MIDOSE-1310 file (N, C-alpha, C; in nm, 2 decimals, decimal comma, always signed):
residues 295
mirf	+2,48/+8,76/-13,12/+2,44/+8,74/-12,98/+2,45/+8,88/-12,90; +2,35/+8,91/-12,82/+2,35/+9,03/-12,74/+2,35/+8,98/-12,60; +2,44/+9,04/-12,52/+2,46/+9,00/-12,38/+2,44/+9,12/-12,29; +2,40/+9,09/-12,17/+2,37/+9,19/-12,06/+2,48/+9,18/-11,95
llaa	+2,54/+9,29/-11,92/+2,64/+9,30/-11,81/+2,59/+9,38/-11,69; +2,60/+9,32/-11,58/+2,57/+9,39/-11,45/+2,68/+9,35/-11,35; +2,77/+9,44/-11,32/+2,88/+9,41/-11,24/+2,95/+9,29/-11,30; +2,97/+9,18/-11,23/+3,03/+9,06/-11,28/+2,94/+8,97/-11,35
lvst	+2,81/+9,00/-11,35/+2,71/+8,91/-11,41/+2,69/+8,94/-11,56; +2,71/+8,83/-11,64/+2,69/+8,84/-11,78/+2,58/+8,74/-11,82; +2,48/+8,78/-11,89/+2,38/+8,69/-11,94/+2,35/+8,72/-12,08; +2,30/+8,62/-12,16/+2,27/+8,63/-12,30/+2,12/+8,67/-12,31
ligt	+2,09/+8,78/-12,38/+1,96/+8,82/-12,40/+1,89/+8,76/-12,52; +1,97/+8,75/-12,63/+1,92/+8,70/-12,76/+2,04/+8,64/-12,84; +2,01/+8,54/-12,91/+2,12/+8,48/-12,99/+2,16/+8,34/-12,94; +2,19/+8,25/-13,03/+2,22/+8,11/-12,99/+2,37/+8,09/-13,01
gtrg	+2,44/+8,19/-13,07/+2,58/+8,17/-13,10/+2,60/+8,12/-13,24; +2,49/+8,09/-13,31/+2,49/+8,05/-13,45/+2,42/+8,16/-13,53; +2,48/+8,20/-13,64/+2,42/+8,31/-13,73/+2,29/+8,26/-13,78; +2,19/+8,35/-13,79/+2,06/+8,31/-13,85/+1,96/+8,42/-13,83
ysdl	+1,84/+8,40/-13,88/+1,73/+8,49/-13,86/+1,61/+8,41/-13,82; +1,58/+8,43/-13,69/+1,46/+8,36/-13,63/+1,43/+8,43/-13,50; +1,33/+8,37/-13,43/+1,29/+8,43/-13,30/+1,40/+8,43/-13,20; +1,50/+8,34/-13,23/+1,61/+8,33/-13,13/+1,75/+8,36/-13,19
qvnn	+1,75/+8,38/-13,32/+1,88/+8,40/-13,38/+1,90/+8,54/-13,43; +2,02/+8,59/-13,43/+2,06/+8,72/-13,50/+2,19/+8,69/-13,58; +2,22/+8,79/-13,66/+2,34/+8,77/-13,75/+2,42/+8,90/-13,75; +2,52/+8,91/-13,66/+2,61/+9,02/-13,65/+2,53/+9,14/-13,59
pygm	+2,48/+9,14/-13,47/+2,41/+9,25/-13,41/+2,51/+9,37/-13,39; +2,47/+9,49/-13,42/+2,56/+9,60/-13,41/+2,50/+9,71/-13,32; +2,48/+9,83/-13,37/+2,44/+9,94/-13,28/+2,30/+9,91/-13,21; +2,29/+9,96/-13,09/+2,16/+9,93/-13,02/+2,13/+10,05/-12,93
aigp	+2,00/+10,06/-12,89/+1,95/+10,17/-12,81/+1,82/+10,12/-12,73; +1,80/+10,17/-12,61/+1,68/+10,15/-12,54/+1,58/+10,25/-12,59; +1,46/+10,20/-12,63/+1,36/+10,29/-12,68/+1,28/+10,35/-12,57; +1,19/+10,45/-12,61/+1,11/+10,51/-12,51/+1,01/+10,42/-12,44
dgal	+0,99/+10,30/-12,50/+0,90/+10,20/-12,45/+0,97/+10,10/-12,36; +1,10/+10,12/-12,34/+1,18/+10,04/-12,25/+1,23/+9,91/-12,32; +1,20/+9,89/-12,45/+1,25/+9,77/-12,52/+1,39/+9,80/-12,58; +1,46/+9,69/-12,61/+1,59/+9,71/-12,67/+1,58/+9,70/-12,82
yfcd	+1,63/+9,80/-12,89/+1,63/+9,80/-13,04/+1,77/+9,79/-13,08; +1,80/+9,71/-13,19/+1,93/+9,69/-13,24/+1,94/+9,67/-13,39; +2,06/+9,69/-13,44/+2,08/+9,67/-13,59/+2,12/+9,52/-13,60; +2,05/+9,45/-13,68/+2,08/+9,31/-13,71/+2,15/+9,32/-13,84
ldnq	+2,28/+9,35/-13,84/+2,36/+9,40/-13,95/+2,35/+9,31/-14,08; +2,39/+9,18/-14,06/+2,39/+9,10/-14,18/+2,26/+9,04/-14,22; +2,16/+9,06/-14,13/+2,02/+9,03/-14,17/+1,95/+9,15/-14,24; +2,02/+9,27/-14,24/+1,97/+9,39/-14,30/+1,84/+9,43/-14,24
rirr	+1,83/+9,43/-14,11/+1,71/+9,46/-14,04/+1,74/+9,54/-13,91; +1,64/+9,61/-13,86/+1,63/+9,67/-13,73/+1,53/+9,59/-13,65; +1,57/+9,54/-13,53/+1,48/+9,45/-13,46/+1,46/+9,51/-13,32; +1,35/+9,46/-13,26/+1,31/+9,51/-13,12/+1,30/+9,38/-13,03
ldlk	+1,36/+9,39/-12,92/+1,35/+9,29/-12,82/+1,28/+9,34/-12,69; +1,16/+9,28/-12,66/+1,09/+9,32/-12,54/+1,17/+9,25/-12,42; +1,22/+9,34/-12,34/+1,30/+9,29/-12,23/+1,23/+9,21/-12,12; +1,10/+9,22/-12,12/+1,01/+9,15/-12,02/+0,97/+9,01/-12,08
tkkl	+0,92/+9,02/-12,20/+0,87/+8,89/-12,26/+0,97/+8,82/-12,34; +1,08/+8,89/-12,38/+1,19/+8,84/-12,46/+1,14/+8,81/-12,61; +1,02/+8,87/-12,64/+0,97/+8,85/-12,78/+1,05/+8,94/-12,87; +1,09/+8,89/-12,98/+1,18/+8,95/-13,08/+1,10/+8,98/-13,21
ttia	+1,09/+9,11/-13,25/+1,02/+9,15/-13,37/+1,11/+9,23/-13,46; +1,07/+9,24/-13,59/+1,14/+9,33/-13,68/+1,06/+9,45/-13,70; +1,13/+9,57/-13,69/+1,06/+9,70/-13,71/+1,10/+9,76/-13,84; +1,21/+9,72/-13,90/+1,25/+9,78/-14,03/+1,34/+9,68/-14,10
gsge	+1,32/+9,67/-14,23/+1,40/+9,59/-14,32/+1,33/+9,46/-14,36; +1,33/+9,43/-14,49/+1,27/+9,31/-14,54/+1,37/+9,20/-14,55; +1,50/+9,23/-14,53/+1,60/+9,12/-14,54/+1,67/+9,14/-14,67; +1,62/+9,22/-14,76/+1,69/+9,24/-14,89/+1,79/+9,35/-14,87
rgyr	+1,91/+9,33/-14,92/+2,02/+9,42/-14,91/+2,01/+9,52/-15,03; +1,97/+9,64/-15,01/+1,95/+9,74/-15,11/+1,91/+9,87/-15,06; +1,86/+9,96/-15,15/+1,81/+10,09/-15,11/+1,68/+10,12/-15,18; +1,57/+10,09/-15,11/+1,44/+10,12/-15,16/+1,34/+10,12/-15,05
gdgg	+1,22/+10,17/-15,07/+1,12/+10,17/-14,97/+1,08/+10,30/-14,91; +1,16/+10,41/-14,94/+1,12/+10,54/-14,88/+0,98/+10,57/-14,91; +0,91/+10,62/-14,81/+0,77/+10,66/-14,82/+0,67/+10,55/-14,79; +0,72/+10,43/-14,76/+0,64/+10,32/-14,73/+0,68/+10,26/-14,59
pavd	+0,61/+10,15/-14,55/+0,64/+10,09/-14,42/+0,79/+10,05/-14,41; +0,85/+10,08/-14,30/+0,99/+10,05/-14,28/+1,01/+9,90/-14,29; +0,92/+9,82/-14,25/+0,94/+9,67/-14,25/+0,95/+9,62/-14,39; +0,90/+9,69/-14,49/+0,91/+9,65/-14,63/+1,03/+9,71/-14,70
aaln	+1,11/+9,79/-14,64/+1,22/+9,86/-14,70/+1,34/+9,77/-14,71; +1,42/+9,80/-14,81/+1,55/+9,73/-14,82/+1,65/+9,82/-14,76; +1,74/+9,76/-14,67/+1,84/+9,83/-14,60/+1,98/+9,78/-14,65; +2,08/+9,85/-14,62/+2,21/+9,81/-14,66/+2,32/+9,84/-14,55
mphe	+2,34/+9,74/-14,47/+2,43/+9,75/-14,36/+2,40/+9,86/-14,26; +2,28/+9,85/-14,19/+2,25/+9,95/-14,09/+2,34/+9,93/-13,97; +2,42/+10,04/-13,94/+2,52/+10,03/-13,83/+2,48/+10,08/-13,70; +2,40/+10,18/-13,69/+2,37/+10,24/-13,56/+2,23/+10,31/-13,57
iqfd	+2,16/+10,31/-13,45/+2,03/+10,38/-13,44/+2,03/+10,47/-13,32; +1,95/+10,57/-13,33/+1,93/+10,66/-13,22/+1,79/+10,71/-13,22; +1,73/+10,73/-13,10/+1,60/+10,78/-13,09/+1,60/+10,93/-13,06; +1,51/+11,01/-13,12/+1,49/+11,15/-13,08/+1,38/+11,15/-12,97
pagn	+1,36/+11,27/-12,90/+1,27/+11,27/-12,79/+1,12/+11,23/-12,83; +1,09/+11,25/-12,96/+0,96/+11,21/-13,00/+0,94/+11,06/-13,03; +1,05/+10,99/-13,02/+1,05/+10,84/-13,04/+1,08/+10,80/-13,18; +1,11/+10,90/-13,27/+1,15/+10,86/-13,41/+1,29/+10,80/-13,41
iyva	+1,32/+10,70/-13,50/+1,44/+10,64/-13,50/+1,52/+10,68/-13,62; +1,65/+10,72/-13,59/+1,74/+10,75/-13,70/+1,84/+10,64/-13,72; +1,87/+10,61/-13,85/+1,95/+10,49/-13,88/+2,07/+10,54/-13,96; +2,19/+10,50/-13,92/+2,31/+10,53/-14,00/+2,33/+10,40/-14,09
erdn	+2,30/+10,42/-14,22/+2,30/+10,31/-14,31/+2,43/+10,31/-14,39; +2,53/+10,24/-14,35/+2,66/+10,25/-14,40/+2,67/+10,24/-14,55; +2,63/+10,13/-14,61/+2,66/+10,10/-14,75/+2,56/+10,17/-14,85; +2,45/+10,23/-14,79/+2,37/+10,31/-14,88/+2,41/+10,46/-14,87
hvir	+2,50/+10,49/-14,78/+2,56/+10,62/-14,76/+2,45/+10,73/-14,73; +2,36/+10,68/-14,64/+2,25/+10,77/-14,60/+2,22/+10,76/-14,45; +2,14/+10,86/-14,40/+2,08/+10,86/-14,27/+1,93/+10,85/-14,30; +1,86/+10,75/-14,24/+1,72/+10,73/-14,27/+1,65/+10,75/-14,13
kidh	+1,52/+10,78/-14,15/+1,44/+10,81/-14,03/+1,31/+10,72/-14,04; +1,28/+10,66/-13,92/+1,16/+10,58/-13,91/+1,06/+10,65/-13,82; +0,95/+10,69/-13,88/+0,85/+10,77/-13,80/+0,79/+10,69/-13,69; +0,79/+10,75/-13,57/+0,74/+10,68/-13,45/+0,59/+10,64/-13,46
tsgi	+0,51/+10,73/-13,52/+0,37/+10,71/-13,53/+0,32/+10,63/-13,64; +0,38/+10,65/-13,76/+0,33/+10,58/-13,88/+0,41/+10,46/-13,92; +0,54/+10,46/-13,87/+0,63/+10,35/-13,91/+0,68/+10,36/-14,05; +0,66/+10,48/-14,11/+0,71/+10,51/-14,25/+0,86/+10,55/-14,24
istv	+0,93/+10,50/-14,34/+1,08/+10,52/-14,35/+1,10/+10,63/-14,46; +1,20/+10,71/-14,43/+1,24/+10,82/-14,53/+1,39/+10,85/-14,51; +1,45/+10,91/-14,61/+1,59/+10,95/-14,61/+1,60/+11,09/-14,56; +1,68/+11,11/-14,46/+1,70/+11,24/-14,40/+1,82/+11,31/-14,47
agtg	+1,93/+11,23/-14,49/+2,05/+11,29/-14,55/+2,12/+11,18/-14,63; +2,18/+11,23/-14,74/+2,25/+11,14/-14,83/+2,17/+11,11/-14,96; +2,24/+11,08/-15,07/+2,18/+11,06/-15,20/+2,18/+10,91/-15,24; +2,25/+10,83/-15,16/+2,26/+10,69/-15,20/+2,39/+10,67/-15,28
vagf	+2,46/+10,77/-15,31/+2,59/+10,77/-15,38/+2,69/+10,82/-15,29; +2,80/+10,75/-15,27/+2,91/+10,80/-15,18/+2,98/+10,92/-15,24; +3,01/+11,01/-15,15/+3,08/+11,14/-15,19/+3,09/+11,23/-15,07; +3,14/+11,35/-15,10/+3,16/+11,46/-15,00/+3,12/+11,59/-15,07
agdg	+2,99/+11,62/-15,05/+2,94/+11,75/-15,10/+2,81/+11,78/-15,03; +2,77/+11,91/-15,04/+2,63/+11,95/-15,00/+2,62/+12,04/-14,88; +2,74/+12,09/-14,83/+2,73/+12,19/-14,72/+2,63/+12,30/-14,74; +2,54/+12,32/-14,65/+2,44/+12,44/-14,67/+2,32/+12,40/-14,75
gpga	+2,31/+12,28/-14,80/+2,20/+12,25/-14,89/+2,11/+12,14/-14,82; +2,01/+12,10/-14,90/+1,92/+12,00/-14,85/+1,99/+11,87/-14,81; +1,95/+11,80/-14,71/+2,01/+11,68/-14,67/+2,00/+11,57/-14,77; +1,89/+11,57/-14,85/+1,87/+11,47/-14,95/+1,97/+11,49/-15,07
kaql	+2,04/+11,60/-15,07/+2,14/+11,63/-15,18/+2,28/+11,63/-15,12; +2,29/+11,62/-14,99/+2,42/+11,61/-14,92/+2,48/+11,47/-14,94; +2,60/+11,46/-14,99/+2,66/+11,33/-15,00/+2,74/+11,29/-14,87; +2,72/+11,16/-14,84/+2,79/+11,10/-14,73/+2,88/+10,98/-14,78
rqph	+2,97/+10,94/-14,70/+3,05/+10,83/-14,75/+3,07/+10,73/-14,63; +2,99/+10,63/-14,63/+2,98/+10,52/-14,53/+2,96/+10,58/-14,39; +2,85/+10,65/-14,36/+2,82/+10,70/-14,23/+2,81/+10,58/-14,13; +2,89/+10,59/-14,03/+2,90/+10,48/-13,93/+2,82/+10,50/-13,80
svai	+2,79/+10,63/-13,77/+2,73/+10,66/-13,65/+2,64/+10,78/-13,66; +2,54/+10,79/-13,57/+2,44/+10,90/-13,57/+2,41/+10,94/-13,43; +2,39/+11,07/-13,41/+2,35/+11,11/-13,27/+2,25/+11,23/-13,28; +2,17/+11,24/-13,18/+2,07/+11,35/-13,17/+2,13/+11,46/-13,08
drdg	+2,12/+11,58/-13,13/+2,18/+11,70/-13,05/+2,09/+11,71/-12,93; +2,15/+11,79/-12,83/+2,07/+11,81/-12,71/+1,95/+11,89/-12,73; +1,93/+11,96/-12,84/+1,81/+12,03/-12,87/+1,70/+11,93/-12,91; +1,73/+11,80/-12,93/+1,63/+11,70/-12,95/+1,58/+11,70/-13,10
ktvw	+1,64/+11,79/-13,18/+1,58/+11,80/-13,32/+1,69/+11,78/-13,42; +1,81/+11,84/-13,41/+1,91/+11,83/-13,51/+1,99/+11,71/-13,49; +2,05/+11,66/-13,61/+2,11/+11,53/-13,61/+2,26/+11,54/-13,65; +2,34/+11,47/-13,58/+2,48/+11,46/-13,61/+2,51/+11,32/-13,68
avdr	+2,61/+11,32/-13,77/+2,65/+11,19/-13,83/+2,80/+11,20/-13,85; +2,86/+11,09/-13,86/+3,00/+11,08/-13,88/+3,03/+10,98/-13,99; +3,11/+11,02/-14,09/+3,15/+10,93/-14,20/+3,27/+10,85/-14,17; +3,28/+10,73/-14,22/+3,41/+10,66/-14,21/+3,51/+10,70/-14,32
cspg	+3,46/+10,77/-14,42/+3,54/+10,83/-14,53/+3,58/+10,73/-14,64; +3,61/+10,61/-14,61/+3,66/+10,51/-14,70/+3,57/+10,40/-14,73; +3,55/+10,36/-14,86/+3,47/+10,25/-14,90/+3,53/+10,11/-14,87; +3,66/+10,11/-14,84/+3,73/+9,99/-14,82/+3,78/+9,98/-14,68
ttpg	+3,89/+9,90/-14,66/+3,94/+9,88/-14,53/+4,05/+9,98/-14,49; +4,10/+10,06/-14,59/+4,20/+10,16/-14,56/+4,13/+10,29/-14,53; +4,17/+10,34/-14,41/+4,11/+10,47/-14,37/+4,13/+10,58/-14,47; +4,03/+10,66/-14,50/+4,04/+10,76/-14,60/+4,03/+10,90/-14,55
cant	+4,03/+10,93/-14,42/+4,01/+11,06/-14,37/+4,15/+11,13/-14,34; +4,25/+11,05/-14,31/+4,38/+11,11/-14,27/+4,44/+11,18/-14,38; +4,51/+11,29/-14,35/+4,58/+11,37/-14,45/+4,50/+11,42/-14,57; +4,37/+11,45/-14,54/+4,28/+11,50/-14,64/+4,21/+11,62/-14,58
nvnp	+4,14/+11,70/-14,66/+4,05/+11,80/-14,62/+3,91/+11,76/-14,61; +3,88/+11,63/-14,62/+3,75/+11,58/-14,61/+3,69/+11,60/-14,47; +3,57/+11,66/-14,46/+3,50/+11,68/-14,33/+3,41/+11,56/-14,30; +3,45/+11,48/-14,20/+3,37/+11,36/-14,18/+3,26/+11,38/-14,08
vhhf	+3,25/+11,49/-14,01/+3,15/+11,52/-13,90/+3,05/+11,61/-13,96; +2,92/+11,57/-13,96/+2,81/+11,65/-14,02/+2,70/+11,68/-13,92; +2,64/+11,80/-13,94/+2,53/+11,84/-13,85/+2,42/+11,89/-13,94; +2,30/+11,83/-13,92/+2,18/+11,85/-14,01/+2,07/+11,91/-13,92
desg	+1,99/+12,00/-13,98/+1,88/+12,06/-13,90/+1,76/+11,97/-13,92; +1,64/+12,01/-13,87/+1,52/+11,93/-13,87/+1,48/+11,89/-14,01; +1,50/+11,97/-14,10/+1,45/+11,95/-14,24/+1,55/+11,86/-14,32; +1,67/+11,84/-14,26/+1,77/+11,76/-14,33/+1,88/+11,85/-14,39
keik	+1,86/+11,98/-14,38/+1,96/+12,07/-14,44/+2,09/+12,06/-14,36; +2,20/+12,05/-14,43/+2,33/+12,04/-14,36/+2,37/+12,18/-14,31; +2,38/+12,19/-14,18/+2,42/+12,32/-14,11/+2,57/+12,34/-14,13; +2,64/+12,24/-14,11/+2,79/+12,25/-14,12/+2,85/+12,11/-14,12
sfgg	+2,97/+12,10/-14,17/+3,06/+11,99/-14,15/+3,20/+12,03/-14,12; +3,27/+11,95/-14,04/+3,40/+11,99/-14,00/+3,48/+11,86/-13,97; +3,61/+11,88/-13,94/+3,70/+11,77/-13,89/+3,80/+11,73/-14,00; +3,80/+11,80/-14,11/+3,90/+11,77/-14,22/+4,04/+11,76/-14,16
gmfa	+4,11/+11,65/-14,18/+4,25/+11,64/-14,13/+4,27/+11,61/-13,99; +4,16/+11,61/-13,91/+4,17/+11,58/-13,77/+4,15/+11,43/-13,73; +4,09/+11,35/-13,82/+4,06/+11,22/-13,79/+4,11/+11,12/-13,89; +4,14/+11,00/-13,84/+4,19/+10,90/-13,93/+4,08/+10,81/-13,98
wphg	+4,00/+10,76/-13,89/+3,89/+10,67/-13,93/+3,78/+10,67/-13,83; +3,70/+10,78/-13,83/+3,59/+10,80/-13,73/+3,49/+10,69/-13,74; +3,45/+10,64/-13,62/+3,36/+10,53/-13,61/+3,23/+10,56/-13,53; +3,24/+10,65/-13,44/+3,13/+10,68/-13,35/+3,12/+10,82/-13,31
ihvd	+2,99/+10,86/-13,28/+2,97/+11,00/-13,24/+2,86/+11,01/-13,13; +2,88/+11,10/-13,04/+2,79/+11,12/-12,93/+2,79/+11,27/-12,89; +2,67/+11,32/-12,85/+2,65/+11,45/-12,80/+2,61/+11,44/-12,66; +2,69/+11,51/-12,57/+2,66/+11,50/-12,43/+2,56/+11,61/-12,39
rdgn	+2,52/+11,61/-12,26/+2,42/+11,71/-12,21/+2,47/+11,85/-12,22; +2,60/+11,87/-12,23/+2,66/+12,01/-12,23/+2,67/+12,06/-12,38; +2,64/+11,97/-12,47/+2,65/+12,01/-12,61/+2,78/+11,97/-12,68; +2,87/+11,91/-12,60/+3,00/+11,86/-12,65/+2,98/+11,74/-12,75
vwva	+3,05/+11,74/-12,85/+3,04/+11,63/-12,95/+3,16/+11,54/-12,94; +3,14/+11,41/-12,91/+3,25/+11,32/-12,89/+3,26/+11,23/-13,02; +3,38/+11,21/-13,07/+3,40/+11,13/-13,18/+3,50/+11,02/-13,15; +3,47/+10,89/-13,18/+3,56/+10,78/-13,16/+3,63/+10,76/-13,29
dara	+3,77/+10,76/-13,29/+3,85/+10,76/-13,40/+3,94/+10,63/-13,40; +3,91/+10,54/-13,49/+3,98/+10,41/-13,48/+4,07/+10,39/-13,61; +4,19/+10,33/-13,59/+4,27/+10,31/-13,70/+4,37/+10,20/-13,67; +4,40/+10,11/-13,77/+4,49/+10,00/-13,75/+4,55/+9,96/-13,88
dqpt	+4,62/+10,05/-13,95/+4,67/+10,02/-14,08/+4,82/+10,00/-14,09; +4,88/+10,00/-13,97/+5,03/+9,98/-13,96/+5,06/+9,83/-13,96; +5,17/+9,79/-14,02/+5,21/+9,65/-14,03/+5,21/+9,58/-13,90; +5,25/+9,65/-13,80/+5,26/+9,58/-13,66/+5,12/+9,57/-13,60
gkre	+5,03/+9,66/-13,64/+4,90/+9,66/-13,58/+4,90/+9,73/-13,44; +5,01/+9,79/-13,41/+5,03/+9,86/-13,28/+4,93/+9,98/-13,28; +4,87/+10,00/-13,16/+4,77/+10,10/-13,14/+4,82/+10,20/-13,04; +4,82/+10,33/-13,08/+4,86/+10,43/-12,99/+4,76/+10,54/-12,98
arka	+4,76/+10,62/-12,88/+4,66/+10,73/-12,86/+4,71/+10,85/-12,94; +4,63/+10,90/-13,03/+4,67/+11,02/-13,11/+4,61/+11,14/-13,04; +4,70/+11,24/-13,02/+4,66/+11,37/-12,96/+4,61/+11,46/-13,07; +4,49/+11,51/-13,06/+4,44/+11,61/-13,16/+4,48/+11,74/-13,11
krak	+4,54/+11,83/-13,20/+4,57/+11,96/-13,16/+4,44/+12,04/-13,15; +4,45/+12,14/-13,06/+4,33/+12,23/-13,04/+4,30/+12,30/-13,17; +4,18/+12,30/-13,21/+4,14/+12,36/-13,34/+4,00/+12,41/-13,33; +3,96/+12,50/-13,41/+3,82/+12,55/-13,42/+3,77/+12,55/-13,56
hrag	+3,64/+12,53/-13,56/+3,56/+12,53/-13,69/+3,45/+12,63/-13,67; +3,43/+12,72/-13,77/+3,32/+12,81/-13,77/+3,23/+12,78/-13,88; +3,10/+12,79/-13,85/+3,00/+12,77/-13,95/+3,02/+12,86/-14,07; +2,99/+12,81/-14,19/+3,01/+12,89/-14,31/+3,13/+12,86/-14,38
assg	+3,23/+12,79/-14,32/+3,35/+12,75/-14,39/+3,31/+12,64/-14,48; +3,37/+12,64/-14,60/+3,33/+12,53/-14,70/+3,39/+12,40/-14,66; +3,34/+12,29/-14,71/+3,38/+12,16/-14,67/+3,53/+12,14/-14,71; +3,58/+12,21/-14,80/+3,71/+12,19/-14,84/+3,81/+12,29/-14,78
sssa	+3,76/+12,38/-14,70/+3,84/+12,48/-14,65/+3,81/+12,51/-14,50; +3,80/+12,41/-14,42/+3,77/+12,42/-14,28/+3,88/+12,51/-14,21; +3,84/+12,59/-14,12/+3,93/+12,67/-14,05/+4,00/+12,59/-13,94; +3,97/+12,46/-13,92/+4,03/+12,38/-13,82/+4,18/+12,36/-13,86
taps	+4,26/+12,35/-13,75/+4,40/+12,32/-13,77/+4,42/+12,17/-13,76; +4,48/+12,11/-13,87/+4,49/+11,96/-13,87/+4,61/+11,92/-13,78; +4,61/+11,80/-13,73/+4,72/+11,74/-13,66/+4,84/+11,73/-13,75; +4,96/+11,72/-13,69/+5,08/+11,71/-13,77/+5,07/+11,58/-13,85
sssa	+5,15/+11,57/-13,96/+5,14/+11,45/-14,04/+5,18/+11,32/-13,97; +5,27/+11,34/-13,87/+5,31/+11,22/-13,80/+5,20/+11,17/-13,71; +5,12/+11,27/-13,65/+5,01/+11,23/-13,57/+4,90/+11,17/-13,65; +4,87/+11,23/-13,77/+4,76/+11,18/-13,85/+4,79/+11,04/-13,91
sass	+4,92/+11,01/-13,92/+4,95/+10,88/-13,98/+4,97/+10,77/-13,88; +4,97/+10,80/-13,75/+4,99/+10,70/-13,65/+4,88/+10,61/-13,63; +4,90/+10,49/-13,61/+4,79/+10,39/-13,58/+4,73/+10,43/-13,45; +4,60/+10,45/-13,44/+4,54/+10,50/-13,32/+4,40/+10,45/-13,30
stvv	+4,36/+10,47/-13,17/+4,22/+10,44/-13,13/+4,19/+10,55/-13,03; +4,12/+10,65/-13,07/+4,11/+10,77/-12,98/+3,97/+10,82/-12,98; +3,93/+10,88/-12,86/+3,80/+10,95/-12,85/+3,84/+11,10/-12,83; +3,79/+11,19/-12,91/+3,82/+11,33/-12,89/+3,69/+11,40/-12,88
sasa	+3,69/+11,52/-12,82/+3,57/+11,60/-12,79/+3,57/+11,73/-12,87; +3,46/+11,76/-12,93/+3,44/+11,89/-12,99/+3,35/+11,97/-12,90; +3,40/+12,07/-12,83/+3,33/+12,14/-12,73/+3,26/+12,26/-12,80; +3,13/+12,26/-12,80/+3,05/+12,37/-12,86/+3,01/+12,47/-12,76
aass	+2,99/+12,59/-12,81/+2,94/+12,70/-12,72/+2,80/+12,66/-12,67; +2,78/+12,68/-12,54/+2,66/+12,62/-12,48/+2,55/+12,73/-12,46; +2,57/+12,85/-12,50/+2,47/+12,95/-12,46/+2,34/+12,94/-12,54; +2,35/+12,89/-12,67/+2,23/+12,87/-12,75/+2,26/+12,78/-12,86
asar	+2,15/+12,73/-12,92/+2,17/+12,63/-13,04/+2,25/+12,70/-13,15; +2,22/+12,83/-13,17/+2,28/+12,91/-13,28/+2,43/+12,93/-13,25; +2,46/+12,95/-13,12/+2,60/+12,98/-13,08/+2,67/+12,85/-13,10; +2,61/+12,73/-13,07/+2,68/+12,61/-13,09/+2,71/+12,58/-13,24
aesa	+2,62/+12,63/-13,32/+2,64/+12,61/-13,47/+2,75/+12,70/-13,52; +2,79/+12,80/-13,44/+2,89/+12,89/-13,50/+3,04/+12,85/-13,46; +3,06/+12,77/-13,36/+3,19/+12,73/-13,33/+3,20/+12,60/-13,26; +3,31/+12,53/-13,28/+3,34/+12,41/-13,21/+3,49/+12,39/-13,20
siap	+3,53/+12,32/-13,10/+3,68/+12,30/-13,09/+3,71/+12,15/-13,06; +3,82/+12,11/-13,10/+3,87/+11,97/-13,07/+3,97/+11,99/-12,96; +3,94/+11,92/-12,85/+4,03/+11,93/-12,73/+4,14/+11,82/-12,74; +4,26/+11,85/-12,68/+4,37/+11,75/-12,68/+4,32/+11,62/-12,61
assa	+4,35/+11,51/-12,66/+4,31/+11,38/-12,60/+4,37/+11,36/-12,46; +4,49/+11,43/-12,44/+4,55/+11,41/-12,31/+4,49/+11,49/-12,20; +4,40/+11,59/-12,24/+4,34/+11,67/-12,13/+4,19/+11,66/-12,13; +4,12/+11,73/-12,22/+3,97/+11,73/-12,21/+3,91/+11,61/-12,27
aktv	+3,98/+11,53/-12,35/+3,92/+11,42/-12,42/+3,97/+11,29/-12,35; +3,88/+11,19/-12,35/+3,91/+11,06/-12,30/+3,97/+10,98/-12,42; +4,08/+10,90/-12,39/+4,14/+10,82/-12,49/+4,12/+10,67/-12,46; +4,08/+10,60/-12,56/+4,06/+10,45/-12,54/+4,15/+10,38/-12,64
sggh	+4,18/+10,25/-12,62/+4,25/+10,17/-12,71/+4,19/+10,03/-12,71; +4,20/+9,97/-12,82/+4,15/+9,83/-12,83/+4,17/+9,78/-12,97; +4,10/+9,66/-13,00/+4,11/+9,60/-13,13/+4,05/+9,68/-13,24; +4,10/+9,66/-13,36/+4,05/+9,73/-13,48/+3,92/+9,68/-13,52
asr	+3,83/+9,77/-13,55/+3,69/+9,74/-13,59/+3,69/+9,70/-13,74; +3,65/+9,59/-13,77/+3,66/+9,54/-13,91/+3,55/+9,59/-14,00; +3,44/+9,64/-13,93/+3,32/+9,68/-14,00/+3,32/+9,83/-14,03
């Protein structure tokens, strides 16, 4: 079910409250975005589809996904492709759609003009490799979120790191934050040791990169804000040897739900690719808390 909030007004846009796939039903709707045409696009997660809701007529159509859970269809119409847990979508300025496909471990692109789907990053096999190489050879592990850089061309993605319910980023050198150029080549990755279980990513108009970090693996389920130490990453560092300073082990192991900001140099795109910093959650970053995301 998708609902609309305006001040104290809440109304249902689509969904009956019962899982299904029809003109009125959805099945676990996830990431959504307003398209350049003013329609609402969203991931119908357990239907393995991307759907479009015309906000004027309330007509619901499928723009990607056949309903089959799998990984096939690149080079053909997106509506005929098999998807595997599409979690989030973003539009670039040209109207192309980028999809973070969690269980295929890839980022896919739906061409605005042709409707053809292709893989931008990821091999379809979970892993951590590929810095500086083609996106199609870069391995991802359960990408949960995707964002378009303010240049309108390059793409950011964040890995959840773990194939199961236990967060896999904490206390490791795994870099869960990835930046790809227009061709899909990975420009850089960073964040090793900084995050426990990254779930979301956003680039603001100043070029800052915001990462939502969620974790709830403590027996009590208690959630606390984790403060990330100030750290810097420079392009060219290998994925296993980031120059970023990791949080202390006590901070990394704490149950947390945090949003931290990576502030990039704003003078040019190339300058932003050379350095980024993680600001303390208590100052430059906003901190949020809430229930653990099960997906």
